[in-house]
C-alpha positions as CSV (number, residue, x, y, z in Angstrom):
1,M,163.5,5.2,-23.5
2,E,163.4,6.0,-19.8
3,L,167.1,6.7,-19.9
4,I,166.8,9.1,-22.8
5,A,164.0,11.0,-21.0
6,F,166.0,11.2,-17.8
7,Q,169.1,12.6,-19.6
8,A,166.9,15.2,-21.5
9,Q,165.6,16.8,-18.3
10,P,168.6,18.9,-17.2
11,S,168.9,20.4,-20.7
12,L,165.3,21.8,-20.3
13,Q,166.2,23.5,-16.9
14,R,169.4,25.1,-18.4
15,E,167.3,27.0,-20.9
16,G,165.9,29.5,-18.3
17,L,167.6,32.9,-17.3
18,P,170.3,32.3,-14.5
19,Y,169.3,33.8,-11.1
20,W,172.6,35.7,-10.7
21,L,172.1,37.5,-14.1
22,F,168.6,38.5,-13.0
23,W,169.8,40.1,-9.7
24,F,172.8,41.7,-11.5
25,L,170.4,43.4,-14.0
26,L,168.1,44.5,-11.1
27,C,171.1,46.1,-9.3
28,I,172.1,47.9,-12.5
29,I,168.6,49.3,-12.8
30,G,168.6,50.4,-9.2
31,L,172.0,52.1,-9.5
32,L,170.7,54.0,-12.6
33,L,167.6,55.2,-10.7
34,V,169.8,56.5,-7.8
35,F,172.2,58.2,-10.3
36,I,169.2,59.9,-12.0
37,F,167.8,61.0,-8.6
38,L,171.2,62.4,-7.6
39,R,171.7,64.4,-10.8
40,D,168.0,65.7,-11.1
41,K,167.8,68.6,-8.6
42,H,164.2,69.4,-9.5
43,L,163.1,65.8,-8.9
44,R,164.7,65.8,-5.4
45,M,163.0,69.1,-4.6
46,R,159.6,67.8,-5.7
47,I,160.0,64.6,-3.7
48,S,161.2,66.6,-0.7
49,A,158.3,69.1,-1.0
50,F,155.8,66.3,-1.3
51,L,157.1,64.6,1.9
52,A,157.3,67.9,3.8
53,G,153.7,68.7,2.7
54,A,152.5,65.4,3.9
55,R,154.2,65.8,7.3
56,R,152.9,69.4,7.6
57,K,149.3,68.2,6.9
58,S,149.6,65.4,9.5
59,V,150.9,67.9,12.1
60,L,148.1,70.4,11.2
61,I,145.4,67.7,11.7
62,R,146.9,66.7,15.1
63,L,147.2,70.4,16.2
64,K,143.6,71.2,15.2
65,F,142.3,68.1,17.0
66,Q,144.2,69.2,20.2
67,L,142.9,72.8,19.8
68,K,139.3,71.5,19.5
69,K,139.8,69.4,22.7
70,K,141.3,72.4,24.6
71,R,138.5,74.7,23.6
72,Q,136.0,72.1,24.8
73,K,137.9,71.9,28.1
74,R,137.9,75.7,28.4
75,G,134.1,75.8,27.8
76,S,133.6,73.1,30.5
77,L,135.8,75.1,33.0
78,L,133.9,78.3,32.3
79,Q,130.6,76.4,33.0
80,Q,132.1,75.1,36.2
81,L,133.2,78.6,37.2
82,G,129.7,80.1,36.5
83,A,128.0,77.2,38.3
84,K,130.1,77.6,41.4
85,A,129.6,81.4,41.4
86,W,125.8,80.8,41.2
87,E,125.9,78.2,43.9
88,K,128.0,80.4,46.3
89,D,126.0,83.5,45.3
90,I,129.2,85.4,44.2
91,P,128.3,88.7,42.7
92,V,129.8,89.9,39.4
93,E,129.2,93.0,37.4
94,N,126.7,92.9,34.5
95,S,125.3,89.5,35.5
96,E,121.8,90.7,36.6
97,F,120.0,89.3,33.5
98,I,121.9,86.0,33.7
99,R,121.0,85.6,37.4
100,A,117.4,86.4,36.8
101,E,117.2,83.8,34.0
102,L,119.0,81.2,36.2
103,K,116.5,81.9,39.0
104,R,113.6,81.4,36.7
105,L,115.0,78.2,35.3
106,F,115.7,76.9,38.8
107,E,112.0,77.3,39.8
108,K,110.9,75.7,36.5
109,K,113.3,72.8,36.9
110,K,112.2,72.3,40.5
111,A,108.5,72.1,39.4
112,S,109.5,69.6,36.6
113,Q,111.4,67.5,39.0
114,M,108.4,67.3,41.3
115,E,106.3,66.2,38.3
116,W,108.9,63.6,37.4
117,R,109.0,62.3,41.0
118,K,105.2,62.1,41.2
119,A,105.0,60.3,37.9
120,L,107.7,57.8,39.0
121,D,105.9,57.1,42.3
122,E,102.6,56.6,40.5
123,L,104.3,54.2,38.0
124,E,105.8,52.2,40.8
125,R,102.4,52.0,42.5
126,L,100.7,51.0,39.3
127,H,103.3,48.3,38.5
128,K,102.9,46.8,41.9
129,E,99.1,46.9,41.6
130,L,99.3,45.2,38.2
131,E,101.6,42.5,39.5
132,A,99.3,41.9,42.5
133,S,96.2,41.8,40.2
134,I,97.9,39.2,37.9
135,H,98.9,37.1,40.9
136,L,95.5,37.3,42.5
137,H,93.6,36.3,39.4
138,E,96.1,33.5,38.7
139,E,95.6,32.2,42.2
140,Q,91.8,32.4,41.9
141,A,91.8,30.6,38.6
142,R,94.2,27.9,40.0
143,E,91.7,27.3,43.0
144,K,88.8,27.0,40.6
145,R,90.6,24.5,38.4
146,T,91.6,22.5,41.5
147,E,87.9,22.5,42.7
148,K,86.8,21.5,39.1
149,S,89.4,18.7,38.7
150,P,87.5,16.0,40.7
151,F,84.4,16.6,38.6
152,D,86.4,16.3,35.4
153,E,87.8,13.0,36.6
154,L,84.3,11.8,37.7
155,M,82.9,12.7,34.2
156,K,85.7,10.8,32.6
157,K,84.9,7.8,34.8
158,K,81.1,8.0,34.0
159,N,81.9,8.1,30.3
160,E,83.9,5.0,30.6
161,E,81.1,3.3,32.6
162,E,78.6,4.3,29.8
163,E,80.9,2.7,27.2
164,A,81.1,-0.4,29.2
165,L,77.3,-0.6,29.7
166,K,76.8,-0.4,26.0
167,K,78.6,-3.7,25.6
168,T,76.3,-5.4,28.1
169,L,74.1,-8.2,26.6
170,D,71.1,-7.6,28.9
171,H,69.3,-5.0,26.9
172,K,66.7,-4.0,29.5
173,K,69.2,-3.8,32.3
174,R,71.6,-1.8,30.1
175,E,69.0,0.8,29.1
176,T,67.9,1.4,32.8
177,Q,71.5,1.8,33.9
178,I,72.4,4.1,31.0
179,V,69.4,6.4,31.8
180,E,70.5,6.6,35.4
181,L,74.1,7.2,34.4
182,R,73.2,10.0,32.0
183,R,71.2,11.7,34.7
184,E,74.3,11.6,37.0
185,K,76.4,12.9,34.1
186,E,74.0,15.8,33.5
187,E,74.4,16.9,37.2
188,I,78.2,16.6,36.9
189,R,78.2,18.6,33.6
190,D,76.2,21.4,35.3
191,K,78.8,21.7,38.0
192,I,81.6,21.6,35.5
193,E,79.9,24.3,33.4
194,A,79.5,26.4,36.6
195,F,83.2,26.2,37.2
196,D,84.0,27.0,33.6
197,D,81.7,30.1,33.9
198,A,83.5,31.1,37.1
199,L,86.9,30.7,35.3
200,K,85.7,32.9,32.4
201,D,84.5,35.6,34.8
202,I,87.9,35.5,36.5
203,E,89.7,35.8,33.2
204,A,87.4,38.6,32.0
205,E,88.0,40.5,35.2
206,A,91.7,40.0,34.9
207,R,91.8,41.3,31.4
208,S,89.7,44.3,32.3
209,E,91.9,45.2,35.3
210,R,95.0,44.7,33.3
211,R,93.8,46.8,30.5
212,D,92.9,49.7,32.8
213,L,96.2,49.5,34.7
214,E,98.3,49.3,31.6
215,K,96.4,52.4,30.2
216,A,97.2,54.3,33.4
217,I,100.8,53.2,33.2
218,R,101.1,54.5,29.6
219,Y,99.6,57.8,30.7
220,W,102.1,58.3,33.6
221,E,105.0,57.1,31.4
222,K,104.2,59.9,28.9
223,L,104.0,62.5,31.8
224,K,107.4,61.2,33.1
225,E,109.0,61.4,29.6
226,R,107.7,65.0,29.1
227,A,109.1,66.0,32.5
228,E,112.4,64.4,31.6
229,H,112.5,66.3,28.3
230,R,111.8,69.6,30.1
231,I,114.5,68.9,32.7
232,R,117.1,68.2,29.9
233,D,116.1,71.3,28.1
234,I,116.3,73.4,31.2
235,E,119.8,71.9,32.0
236,S,121.0,72.8,28.5
237,Q,119.8,76.4,29.0
238,E,121.5,76.5,32.4
239,E,124.8,75.3,30.9
240,A,124.7,78.2,28.4
241,L,124.0,80.7,31.2
242,F,126.7,79.2,33.4
243,Y,129.1,79.6,30.5
244,S,128.2,83.3,30.0
245,L,128.5,83.9,33.8
246,G,131.9,82.1,33.7
247,K,133.1,84.4,31.0
248,L,132.1,87.5,33.0
249,L,134.0,86.1,36.0
250,E,137.0,85.3,33.9
251,E,137.2,88.9,32.8
252,A,136.3,90.5,36.1
253,R,138.4,88.1,38.2
254,V,136.2,88.4,41.3
255,A,138.3,87.3,44.3
256,S,136.9,84.2,46.0
257,P,138.7,81.3,47.6
258,G,136.4,78.8,45.8
259,L,137.3,80.2,42.4
260,D,141.1,80.5,42.5
261,T,141.8,76.9,41.4
262,L,139.4,77.3,38.4
263,Y,141.0,80.6,37.5
264,S,144.4,78.9,37.4
265,E,143.1,76.0,35.2
266,I,141.5,78.5,32.8
267,D,144.7,80.5,32.5
268,A,146.7,77.4,31.8
269,I,144.2,76.2,29.1
270,N,144.1,79.7,27.5
271,H,147.9,79.7,27.3
272,R,147.8,76.3,25.6
273,I,145.1,77.4,23.2
274,T,147.2,80.5,22.2
275,T,150.3,78.3,21.6
276,L,148.3,75.9,19.4
277,Q,146.8,78.7,17.4
278,H,150.2,80.3,16.8
279,R,151.6,76.9,15.6
280,I,148.7,76.4,13.3
281,E,149.0,79.9,11.8
282,T,152.8,79.4,11.3
283,L,152.2,76.1,9.4
284,T,149.4,77.5,7.3
285,G,151.1,80.8,6.7
286,G,148.2,82.7,8.1
């Protein structure tokens, strides 16, 4: 039976499609597709147009991204040009309003910076005071616990003595000693309670000081944040004014050794922007 099963196996494998025939048919199908593609002119044109459109779209995306970056760079250069002209007090025609606004903003910014500096100094002082207060009260509490510790130990010892006396057989002697022991314990307890009261006072004072200092810290933090917001807003307005002043200088080309390099950089970036715009218009047919 095993011999018959062994002989029957190869016949099962020979029933499948031969590999060479499969690849032969696949090659025939491929050749037919190539033949159809070569004969169908419209199909070739559609595929070519699709590929060209995809390439054109990819190029357009890249060119628009480059144009955006160059315009941002131009804006930054114009801001630098206006800022330098303001710093060096270089006059330019039709800039009176811009200069007046910049002067007003400069004074406003200076006042806000002083407020910010004052708030920062106050915050530093308060944080140091809070840290010192915490350290002081912790030290005071530690000293009181150290002073209290021997009395806690003594009270523990007296409690142990009382428990031992309760086991004494001599009833009369036991009662006399227990009365005396409890009197001593009462004196020790009074001292322990005095230390506990002192610790509570220290903790209450620490909480009160900490609460007051933290409230003051929150107040000055808000003032500092408001000053920071004002400074950022003023700087944003200054940038817009520097940009406008830079555009006036770009047009007027006021001669100044400090501005020549910026003029050259702006000219180069303008040329690049024009080139990119032309390439985009060519690709879009605009």
